[in-house]
C-alpha positions in Angstrom: -131.4 182.3 19.5 -129.4 179.4 21.0 -128.0 176.7 18.6 -127.5 173.3 20.1 -125.0 170.6 19.3 -125.4 167.0 20.4 -122.0 165.6 21.4 -122.5 162.4 23.3 -125.0 159.6 24.0 -124.3 156.6 26.2 -127.2 154.2 27.0 -130.8 154.0 26.0 -133.6 155.0 28.5 -136.6 152.7 28.7 -139.5 154.7 30.0 -141.9 151.9 30.7 -142.8 151.4 34.4 -141.7 147.9 34.1 -138.0 149.0 34.3 -138.5 148.5 38.0 -138.9 144.7 37.5 -136.0 142.5 38.5 -134.0 141.5 35.4 -132.8 138.0 34.7 -129.0 138.0 35.0 -126.9 135.9 32.6 -123.7 135.5 34.7 -120.1 135.5 33.5 -119.2 132.3 31.6 -122.8 131.3 31.0 -124.8 131.3 27.8 -128.6 131.6 27.7 -130.7 130.9 24.6 -134.1 132.6 24.3 -136.6 131.3 21.6 -139.9 131.9 23.3 -142.1 134.8 24.6 -140.6 135.4 28.0 -141.4 139.1 28.2 -138.4 139.4 30.6 -135.6 141.9 31.0 -132.0 140.5 30.7 -128.8 141.8 32.3 -126.1 140.2 30.2 -122.7 139.5 31.8 -122.1 136.3 29.9 -123.8 135.5 26.5 -127.4 135.8 25.4 -128.7 134.4 22.1 -132.0 135.8 20.8 -133.6 133.4 18.3 -136.8 133.1 16.3 -139.8 132.9 18.6 -138.3 135.1 21.2 -140.3 138.0 22.6 -138.2 139.9 25.1 -139.0 143.1 27.1 -135.5 144.7 27.2 -131.8 143.6 27.0 -128.7 145.3 28.3 -125.1 144.4 29.1 -123.8 145.3 32.5 -121.5 148.3 32.3 -119.1 146.8 34.8 -119.0 143.3 33.2 -118.9 143.2 29.3 -121.4 140.7 27.8 -122.2 139.4 24.4 -125.6 139.5 22.7 -126.4 137.9 19.4 -129.8 138.2 17.6 -130.8 136.0 14.7 -134.6 136.3 15.1 -137.3 137.2 17.6 -138.4 140.5 19.0 -137.2 142.9 21.7 -140.0 145.2 22.6 -138.1 147.9 24.5 -134.7 148.1 22.8 -131.2 146.8 23.4 -128.4 148.7 25.2 -124.8 147.5 24.9 -122.9 149.3 27.6 -119.7 147.2 27.2 -119.1 144.1 25.2 -120.3 142.9 21.8 -123.5 142.7 19.8 -124.2 140.9 16.6 -127.4 140.8 14.5 -128.3 138.7 11.5 -132.1 139.0 11.9 -134.9 139.8 14.4 -136.3 143.1 15.4 -135.7 145.5 18.2 -137.9 148.6 19.0 -137.3 151.5 21.2 -140.2 152.8 23.2 -140.8 156.5 24.2 -138.6 159.5 24.3 -134.9 159.1 23.3 -135.1 155.3 23.2 -133.3 153.6 20.3 -133.8 150.2 18.9 -130.1 149.6 19.6 -127.7 151.8 21.6 -124.0 150.9 21.6 -121.8 152.5 24.2 -118.2 151.4 25.1 -118.7 148.4 22.8 -118.7 146.9 19.3 -121.6 145.9 17.1 -121.8 144.0 13.9 -125.1 144.1 12.0 -125.8 142.2 8.8 -129.6 141.8 9.2 -132.5 142.6 11.4 -134.8 145.7 11.9 -134.1 148.5 14.4 -136.8 151.1 15.2 -136.6 154.1 17.4 -139.3 155.0 19.9 -142.2 157.3 19.1 -142.6 160.3 21.2 -144.4 163.7 21.1 -141.0 165.2 22.4 -137.7 163.6 21.2 -138.2 160.4 19.2 -135.7 157.6 19.4 -133.2 156.4 16.7 -133.0 153.1 14.9 -129.4 152.7 16.1 -127.2 155.0 18.2 -123.4 154.7 18.3 -122.1 156.6 21.2 -118.9 158.5 22.2 -118.0 160.1 25.5 -115.3 161.0 27.9 -116.2 158.5 30.6 -114.3 157.0 33.6 -110.7 156.4 32.8 -110.9 158.2 29.5 -112.7 158.7 26.2 -114.3 155.9 24.2 -115.8 155.5 20.8 -118.4 153.0 19.8 -117.5 150.7 16.9 -120.3 149.9 14.5 -120.0 147.7 11.4 -123.2 147.6 9.3 -123.5 145.4 6.2 -127.3 144.9 6.2 -130.5 145.5 8.1 -133.3 148.1 8.2 -133.1 151.2 10.3 -136.0 153.5 11.1 -136.2 156.5 13.4 -139.3 156.9 15.7 -141.9 159.5 14.9 -142.5 162.7 16.9 -141.6 166.3 17.0 -138.2 165.6 15.4 -134.6 165.1 16.5 -132.1 167.7 17.3 -132.3 169.1 13.8 -136.1 169.3 13.6 -138.3 167.2 11.3 -140.9 164.7 12.2 -138.7 161.6 13.0 -135.7 160.4 14.9 -132.7 159.2 12.9 -132.2 155.8 11.3 -128.6 156.1 12.5 -127.0 158.5 15.0 -123.2 158.1 14.7 -120.9 159.7 17.2 -118.1 157.0 17.2 -116.5 154.9 14.5 -119.0 153.5 12.0 -118.5 151.5 8.8 -121.4 151.0 6.4 -121.4 148.7 3.4 -125.1 147.8 3.4 -128.5 148.5 5.0 -131.7 150.4 4.4 -131.8 153.7 6.1 -135.4 154.8 6.0 -135.1 158.0 8.1 -132.4 160.8 8.2 -128.9 160.1 9.4 -127.1 162.3 12.0 -123.3 162.3 12.4 -121.3 164.2 15.0 -117.5 163.6 14.8 -116.5 166.0 17.7 -115.0 163.1 19.7 -112.8 162.0 16.8 -114.9 159.3 15.3 -115.3 158.6 11.6 -118.4 157.4 9.7 -117.6 155.8 6.4 -119.9 154.6 3.6 -118.6 152.2 0.9 -120.3 151.3 -2.5 -120.5 152.8 -6.0 -121.7 156.1 -7.2 -121.6 157.6 -3.7 -122.1 161.3 -3.4 -123.0 163.9 -0.8 -124.7 167.1 -1.8 -124.0 169.7 1.0 -126.6 172.0 -0.4 -129.5 169.6 0.0 -127.7 167.5 2.8 -128.4 164.4 0.8 -126.2 161.2 0.7 -127.0 158.9 -2.3 -125.6 156.0 -4.3 -125.5 152.2 -4.0 -123.9 150.5 -1.0 -121.4 147.6 -1.5 -124.1 144.9 -0.9 -126.4 146.5 -3.5 -128.7 148.4 -1.2 -129.8 151.8 -2.6 -128.8 154.7 -0.4 -130.7 158.0 -0.4 -130.9 159.8 2.9 -130.8 163.3 4.5 -127.6 163.6 6.6 -127.3 166.1 9.4 -123.8 167.1 10.4 -122.6 168.7 13.6 -119.4 168.9 15.7 -117.3 170.2 12.9 -118.1 167.1 10.8 -117.3 167.3 7.0 -117.7 164.9 4.1 -114.7 163.6 2.2 -115.4 161.7 -1.1 -112.7 159.7 -3.0 -112.3 160.2 -6.7 -114.2 157.2 -8.0 -117.2 157.6 -5.6 -116.6 154.3 -3.8 -116.1 155.8 -0.3 -117.5 158.8 1.6 -116.1 159.5 5.1 -117.5 162.0 7.5 -115.0 163.1 10.0 -114.0 166.2 12.1 -112.4 169.3 10.7 -111.6 171.7 13.6 -111.7 174.7 11.3 -115.3 174.1 10.2 -118.5 174.8 12.2 -121.4 172.5 11.4 -123.6 173.1 14.3 -127.2 172.3 13.4 -129.5 175.2 12.2 -131.7 176.9 14.6 -135.3 175.7 14.3 -138.1 178.2 14.7 -139.7 176.0 17.3 -136.9 173.6 18.5 -138.0 170.5 20.4 -138.1 170.7 24.2 -134.8 169.2 25.4 -133.0 169.6 28.8 -130.9 172.7 29.5 -127.2 172.1 28.6 -124.8 171.0 31.3 -121.4 169.3 31.2 -123.1 166.0 31.7 -126.8 165.4 31.9 -127.8 161.9 33.1 -131.2 160.4 32.4 -132.0 157.2 34.0 -133.6 155.2 36.8 -130.4 153.2 37.6 -126.9 153.0 36.2 -127.8 150.3 33.7 -130.9 152.2 32.5 -129.2 155.5 31.7 -128.9 157.8 28.8 -126.1 160.3 28.9 -126.2 163.4 26.8 -123.4 166.0 26.8 -124.3 169.1 24.9 -122.6 172.5 24.3 -124.6 175.7 23.7 -123.7 178.8 22.0 -125.5 182.1 21.5 
């Protein structure tokens, strides 16, 4: 039976029919503050500030013009996709809706999260993730997302399970470079280091039990950590002697493809690059390799 390995994710896909609506564009050099229920989509080329009282449909940065999005409060109903640019959250909530959709997807970009709640979309097929950090060979060359997480709450959507089975998406799917010193991860974590990224956790009493696939300990900010961790792409765990750091990175001599599920979720057939989306800015890119 075929065993699948997820290797790349770029942007989130919003499945609502309202993706056909015309977004509000925040132009280069401009800053827009939203603190009320607009229910609008925003294409951010400049700077967007999401504050308490905001209720927004969807937010994305233009892949051709990096933008900046900050969130200190409010609600984004259909997720945030940072194609290029920078994202920062100290509060607020962002929810993915439907298959594959993450609360936050970071592409060729950086994100710094110290607060807020990020929830993946519910789906009978492939639920979304709380946060997805991407990696891909794209355009002029490869890129790795850069995530710094020191707080916040991360929850995968419910459904038939992610690429490794189960009944939920992932609180965190990390394919790029991710540093975690805080946060509550209330669903499993998935890490694929095939593109050369590293995912590091810092705290005290940190340990990873490969037999049970469990990461536990206390993060630097005092948040308790106890989560299932699914590894693929030759990813292995390396723990320092005093248990203050665990880094998951690639080892080319190790195979950590996910186990074969008796009834794996329905996902597209593997190709070198499968593109989901209704337009360039509303695209999710998966690249997967298949072995028999």
